[in-house]
C-alpha positions in Angstrom: -97.2 -105.1 -261.7 -98.1 -101.3 -261.8 -99.1 -100.0 -265.0 -98.3 -96.3 -265.4 -99.8 -93.8 -268.1 -98.2 -90.0 -268.4 -94.7 -91.9 -267.7 -92.8 -89.5 -269.9 -94.4 -86.8 -268.0 -92.6 -84.7 -264.9 -95.5 -86.5 -262.3 -95.6 -90.1 -263.9 -92.0 -90.3 -264.2 -91.4 -89.6 -260.7 -94.1 -92.3 -260.0 -92.4 -95.2 -261.8 -89.2 -94.6 -260.4 -90.7 -94.9 -257.1 -92.1 -97.7 -257.8 -89.1 -99.3 -259.2 -87.0 -98.3 -256.4 -89.3 -100.4 -254.1 -88.6 -103.2 -256.0 -91.8 -103.2 -258.1 -92.8 -104.0 -261.5 -93.8 -101.3 -263.8 -95.6 -101.1 -267.4 -94.9 -97.9 -269.2 -98.0 -97.3 -271.2 -96.7 -94.8 -273.7 -97.8 -94.2 -277.6 -94.7 -95.1 -279.5 -91.8 -97.5 -278.7 -89.6 -94.9 -279.2 -90.9 -93.4 -276.1 -91.0 -96.7 -274.0 -87.5 -97.5 -275.2 -86.0 -95.2 -272.1 -88.4 -97.2 -269.8 -87.5 -100.7 -271.0 -83.8 -99.7 -270.3 -85.0 -99.1 -266.6 -86.5 -102.8 -266.4 -90.0 -101.6 -267.4 -92.5 -103.6 -269.5 -93.9 -101.6 -272.4 -97.3 -100.9 -273.5 -98.2 -99.1 -276.4 -101.6 -97.0 -276.6 -103.3 -93.6 -277.1 -105.1 -92.7 -274.1 -108.1 -92.8 -276.1 -107.6 -96.1 -277.3 -109.7 -98.3 -274.9 -108.5 -101.3 -276.4 -104.9 -100.8 -275.9 -105.8 -99.5 -272.8 -107.4 -102.8 -271.7 -104.6 -104.4 -272.7 -101.7 -102.3 -270.8 -104.1 -102.6 -267.7 -104.9 -106.2 -267.7 -103.3 -108.2 -264.9 -102.0 -105.2 -262.9 -102.1 -104.6 -259.3 -102.5 -100.8 -259.5 -102.9 -98.4 -262.7 -101.7 -94.5 -262.4 -104.1 -92.5 -264.8 -103.1 -89.2 -265.7 -104.9 -87.5 -268.3 -102.9 -86.0 -271.1 -102.8 -82.0 -270.5 -104.8 -80.0 -272.8 -104.3 -76.2 -272.3 -106.7 -75.2 -275.2 -109.4 -77.6 -275.4 -112.4 -76.7 -277.7 -115.9 -75.3 -275.8 -117.2 -79.3 -275.3 -113.6 -80.6 -274.1 -114.0 -83.1 -276.6 -110.6 -84.7 -275.9 -111.1 -85.0 -272.0 -114.5 -86.8 -272.8 -112.9 -89.1 -275.1 -110.2 -90.2 -272.9 -112.2 -90.4 -269.9 -114.8 -92.6 -271.8 -111.8 -95.0 -273.2 -110.1 -95.3 -269.5 -113.1 -96.1 -267.9 -114.2 -99.0 -270.4 -110.6 -100.1 -270.3 -110.7 -100.1 -266.0 -114.1 -102.2 -266.9 -112.7 -104.8 -269.1 -109.0 -105.1 -267.4 -109.8 -105.1 -263.8 -106.9 -103.9 -262.2 -107.3 -104.7 -258.8 -106.8 -100.3 -257.6 -106.6 -97.2 -259.3 -104.8 -93.7 -258.5 -106.1 -91.2 -261.0 -104.4 -87.7 -261.2 -106.8 -85.2 -260.7 -106.7 -81.4 -259.1 -107.4 -78.8 -256.5 -111.1 -77.8 -257.3 -112.6 -80.7 -259.0 -115.3 -80.1 -257.3 -116.2 -76.8 -258.5 -119.3 -75.9 -260.1 -117.9 -73.4 -262.6 -116.9 -73.9 -266.0 -113.0 -73.5 -266.4 -109.7 -75.5 -267.7 -109.8 -77.8 -264.7 -113.4 -79.1 -265.7 -111.5 -81.6 -267.6 -110.6 -83.5 -264.8 -113.7 -83.4 -263.2 -115.5 -84.9 -266.2 -112.4 -87.7 -265.9 -113.7 -88.2 -262.1 -117.4 -88.0 -263.0 -116.9 -90.7 -265.9 -115.0 -93.1 -263.5 -117.1 -92.9 -260.5 -119.7 -95.9 -261.2 -116.8 -98.2 -260.9 -116.3 -100.6 -258.5 -112.8 -100.4 -258.7 -111.0 -98.8 -255.9 -110.0 -95.5 -256.8 -108.0 -93.3 -255.3 -108.7 -89.4 -257.0 -105.3 -87.6 -256.1 -105.9 -83.6 -256.1 -103.1 -81.6 -255.6 -102.7 -78.0 -255.7 -101.1 -75.4 -258.3 -97.9 -76.8 -259.0 -94.6 -74.7 -258.3 -93.2 -75.9 -261.5 -95.1 -73.3 -263.5 -93.1 -71.1 -262.2 -90.7 -72.0 -265.5 -92.4 -69.4 -267.5 -91.2 -66.6 -264.5 -87.6 -67.8 -265.1 -86.3 -65.6 -268.2 -88.5 -62.6 -268.1 -87.3 -62.3 -264.0 -83.5 -63.0 -265.3 -83.7 -60.5 -268.2 -85.9 -57.6 -267.3 -86.5 -58.2 -263.3 -90.3 -58.7 -264.0 -92.5 -61.6 -262.6 -95.7 -61.2 -264.9 -98.2 -62.8 -263.1 -102.0 -63.9 -263.8 -102.5 -65.1 -260.0 -103.7 -61.9 -258.2 -103.4 -60.2 -256.0 -99.8 -60.7 -255.9 -99.7 -60.6 -251.8 -102.4 -63.6 -252.0 -100.6 -66.9 -250.7 -101.9 -69.9 -253.2 -101.8 -73.7 -252.3 -99.0 -75.0 -254.4 -96.9 -78.4 -254.2 -93.8 -79.8 -256.3 -94.2 -82.6 -258.6 -91.8 -84.2 -257.0 -94.2 -84.3 -253.8 -97.2 -85.8 -256.2 -95.6 -88.1 -257.9 -94.0 -89.9 -254.6 -97.5 -89.7 -252.8 -99.4 -91.1 -255.8 -96.2 -94.0 -255.8 -97.3 -94.4 -252.1 -101.3 -94.6 -252.7 -100.8 -97.4 -255.2 -98.8 -99.4 -252.9 -101.5 -99.3 -250.2 -105.1 -101.6 -249.8 -108.1 -99.2 -249.5 -111.9 -100.2 -250.4 -114.3 -98.0 -252.3 -113.4 -94.2 -253.8 -111.4 -92.0 -252.0 -110.0 -87.9 -252.2 -106.3 -87.6 -251.3 -105.9 -83.2 -251.6 -102.3 -82.5 -251.4 -100.4 -79.3 -250.6 -96.5 -77.8 -250.5 -95.2 -77.2 -246.8 -96.4 -73.7 -247.3 -98.9 -71.3 -249.0 -97.0 -69.2 -251.8 -97.6 -65.8 -253.1 -96.3 -64.3 -256.3 -94.4 -61.8 -254.5 -93.0 -64.6 -253.0 -92.1 -66.5 -256.0 -90.5 -62.8 -257.0 -88.7 -62.1 -254.1 -87.2 -65.8 -253.8 -86.4 -65.6 -257.7 -84.3 -62.7 -257.0 -82.1 -63.9 -254.5 -81.3 -66.7 -256.4 -80.4 -64.7 -259.5 -78.9 -62.0 -257.6 -81.3 -59.1 -259.0 -84.2 -57.3 -257.7 -87.5 -58.9 -259.3 -91.0 -57.8 -259.1 -94.3 -59.1 -259.7 -96.2 -57.5 -261.8 -100.1 -58.2 -262.3 -101.3 -58.7 -265.5 -104.4 -56.9 -266.3 -107.5 -59.1 -266.3 -109.1 -57.3 -269.5 -106.0 -57.8 -271.6 -105.8 -61.6 -270.8 -107.7 -63.1 -274.0 -106.2 -61.1 -277.2 -102.8 -62.4 -275.1 -103.6 -65.6 -275.1 -104.8 -65.7 -278.4 -101.8 -64.1 -279.4 -99.6 -66.8 -278.0 -101.8 -69.4 -280.4 -104.8 -70.3 -278.0 -108.2 -70.7 -279.7 -110.4 -70.9 -276.5 -108.8 -69.2 -273.6 -111.9 -68.7 -271.9 -111.4 -72.2 -269.6 -108.0 -71.1 -269.0 -109.0 -67.2 -267.9 -111.5 -69.1 -266.1 -109.2 -71.7 -264.2 -107.1 -68.2 -262.8 -110.5 -66.5 -262.0 -111.0 -69.2 -259.7 -107.6 -69.6 -258.1 -108.1 -65.8 -257.9 -111.5 -65.5 -256.7 -111.2 -68.1 -254.3 -113.6 -70.8 -255.8 -110.7 -73.2 -257.1 -109.6 -74.6 -254.0 -109.7 -77.7 -251.5 -113.0 -79.1 -250.9 -111.7 -80.6 -247.4 -110.5 -78.2 -244.4 -106.9 -78.0 -244.1 -106.6 -80.4 -241.8 -107.8 -83.2 -244.1 -104.9 -81.8 -246.7 -101.6 -84.0 -247.0 -98.5 -82.0 -246.9 -95.5 -82.7 -249.1 -92.0 -81.9 -248.4 -90.7 -80.3 -251.2 -89.7 -76.5 -250.7 -90.5 -73.4 -253.5 -86.4 -72.7 -253.3 -85.8 -76.5 -254.6 -88.1 -76.3 -257.5 -86.7 -72.8 -258.4 -83.1 -73.8 -258.3 -83.9 -76.9 -260.4 -85.7 -74.3 -263.1 -82.9 -71.8 -262.9 -80.6 -74.7 -263.4 -82.1 -76.3 -266.7 -80.6 -76.1 -270.3 
């Protein structure tokens, strides 16, 4: 049995479907029975648990050969990252009590960065789990290609692609969520000892200018990438409802300045197979 958290999201859903296709038993860890009904219909067992509820997570993880951990996305955290800390503590306590055979924890590129930023939440999760004796793989994927979902409407409507990644010609490691989920499912079915870090990127690095050019071809119109000035970010993010935009701003700084990066060298980074064009076509075709 494999317990999958975050199963209703893009990555967790891929993990579950890949395991089911391989003939594995899957336990969907969800917050409500309504969210679990779809997965029950696909043959999954269902466990109800909030990610900060250690007792409920313990029940969900008990008797499992493997557990997939996905921190719920928190894009506007408080200054102390309180929600992420609460989840990390609950996950650690649950693993200590339930003793699954092994764990795959979804982390991020740059989890080792010393500068505070939005991705520090995942560094906290790694640190919380580090003392455990349970075999753990920390899967650190690159920037998600699916973040381009925000680019479709302005590209289609105005021929612009506003970019926070800068300079516009700088290629950035990116990966499709389909590759992340596939690799996570493969890792869960492997055997290893101790703790290990697996870093994952797509076939090639991609720049904002390349995204704009490909979107232009797919949409049948000219699309140009435009840098969003750094001094406008805070006001812009606050106008969108964020209360604490600094962690997000510092994450973007990290990619732009190069201190959010893979810890290993290029030869040690696993490569996904899904191309950017495949992802963009899917985003364009979404209702």
